[in-house]
Each structure stands twice: as C-alpha cells, then as structure tokens.
C-alpha positions as CSV (number, residue, x, y, z in Angstrom):
1,M,-38.5,-28.7,17.8
2,P,-36.6,-29.5,14.5
3,K,-32.8,-29.7,14.7
4,F,-30.9,-28.0,12.0
5,K,-27.4,-29.1,11.0
6,F,-25.2,-26.5,9.3
7,K,-22.3,-27.5,7.2
8,S,-19.1,-25.7,7.9
9,A,-17.6,-24.0,4.9
10,R,-14.5,-22.8,6.7
11,K,-12.1,-25.5,5.5
12,N,-13.0,-24.7,1.8
13,R,-13.0,-20.9,2.3
14,F,-9.6,-20.4,0.9
15,N,-9.5,-23.0,-1.9
16,F,-9.2,-20.3,-4.5
17,I,-5.6,-19.8,-3.3
18,K,-3.7,-22.7,-4.9
19,D,-0.1,-21.5,-5.0
20,Y,1.0,-18.5,-2.9
21,D,4.1,-17.9,-5.0
22,E,2.1,-17.9,-8.2
23,I,-0.2,-15.2,-6.8
24,L,2.7,-13.0,-5.7
25,N,4.2,-13.2,-9.2
26,Q,1.1,-12.0,-10.9
27,E,1.2,-8.7,-12.8
28,M,-1.3,-7.1,-10.4
29,F,1.1,-7.4,-7.5
30,I,4.1,-5.9,-9.3
31,G,4.4,-2.2,-8.6
32,A,4.0,-0.1,-5.5
33,H,3.2,-1.5,-2.1
34,T,1.8,1.0,0.4
35,E,1.4,0.6,4.2
36,I,-0.4,3.3,6.1
37,F,-0.1,3.7,9.9
38,S,-3.0,5.8,11.1
39,N,-2.5,9.3,9.6
40,K,1.0,9.7,11.0
41,K,3.2,7.4,8.8
42,I,3.3,5.9,5.3
43,I,5.7,3.4,3.8
44,I,5.9,3.1,0.0
45,E,7.8,0.3,-1.7
46,G,8.4,0.8,-5.4
47,C,9.1,4.5,-5.3
48,Q,11.5,5.5,-8.1
49,S,12.0,9.2,-7.2
50,I,10.8,12.2,-5.4
51,V,9.3,14.7,-7.9
52,D,8.2,17.4,-5.4
53,Y,8.8,17.8,-1.7
54,Q,7.2,20.5,0.5
55,S,6.2,20.5,4.2
56,D,2.6,19.9,3.2
57,Y,2.8,18.1,-0.1
58,I,4.9,15.2,-1.5
59,K,4.8,13.9,-5.1
60,L,6.4,10.5,-5.7
61,K,7.2,8.8,-9.0
62,L,6.1,5.1,-8.9
63,K,6.7,2.4,-11.5
64,K,3.2,2.9,-12.8
65,G,2.2,6.5,-12.2
66,F,2.5,9.0,-9.3
67,L,1.5,9.1,-5.7
68,N,0.6,12.5,-4.1
69,V,0.5,12.7,-0.3
70,F,-1.2,15.8,1.2
71,G,-1.0,17.0,4.8
72,N,1.5,18.9,6.9
73,E,4.8,18.6,8.9
74,F,6.2,16.0,6.5
75,L,9.5,14.4,7.2
76,I,11.2,11.8,5.0
77,T,12.9,9.5,7.5
78,A,14.2,6.9,5.0
79,F,14.7,6.5,1.3
80,D,16.6,3.5,0.0
81,D,16.1,0.6,-2.5
82,E,12.9,2.1,-3.8
83,K,11.4,2.2,-0.3
84,I,10.5,5.5,1.3
85,V,9.2,6.3,4.8
86,I,7.2,9.5,5.3
87,K,6.1,10.8,8.7
88,G,3.8,13.7,9.4
89,N,0.1,14.5,9.5
90,I,-1.4,12.8,6.4
91,M,-4.7,14.3,5.2
92,S,-5.1,12.5,1.9
93,I,-3.4,10.3,-0.6
94,E,-3.9,10.4,-4.4
95,F,-2.8,7.8,-7.0
96,C,-2.3,9.1,-10.5
97,V,-1.8,6.8,-13.4
C-alpha cells in the first residue's frame, strides 16, 4: 500500500497579513463597525446621528450612508461617541449608500 505524505499549509495560511496596524488603517476599515447579537441586539460604531426612531424602525446616519434597522420593540440603550446600542426584535438590516 503506497504511503502519501501531505505537506501542511497551516503555517503559511496567514502570510497575506504582513502588518496588522497597516490593515486597520486601510480605507475599507474606516467607517461603521457593526456587531449583531442574534436578533436581539445590535451595536453600531460610527453612527453620526439618529434620523428617524420608531418602535419598529430606526434610521441612522453613518459616515458613509445610512443604516435602516427593521423589527419591533426597539429600545436605544446607549448612544455616545458615535456608538449606539439598540435592543429589540431585529427582523432586517439595510445599508444605504
């Protein structure tokens, strides 16, 4: 029975990342950062203002466009330093540029 020897490519898997700080400073990472926790909570960093706020719809102004959050029972629990925390039942999220 022939023996096969496989070379492991794991150590070279992330060679495309040369300098972590350089990647974070690229233009594509400047703007809004969004974290979604199931369909119950969303955190958006880079929010400039609240354009419209209803119990089932929130429209936010971002640095590059708008973010619409649809659902129900929304509650804004924090909004400071361009960071907003929204809790409720999130049905959908829409980015508009």
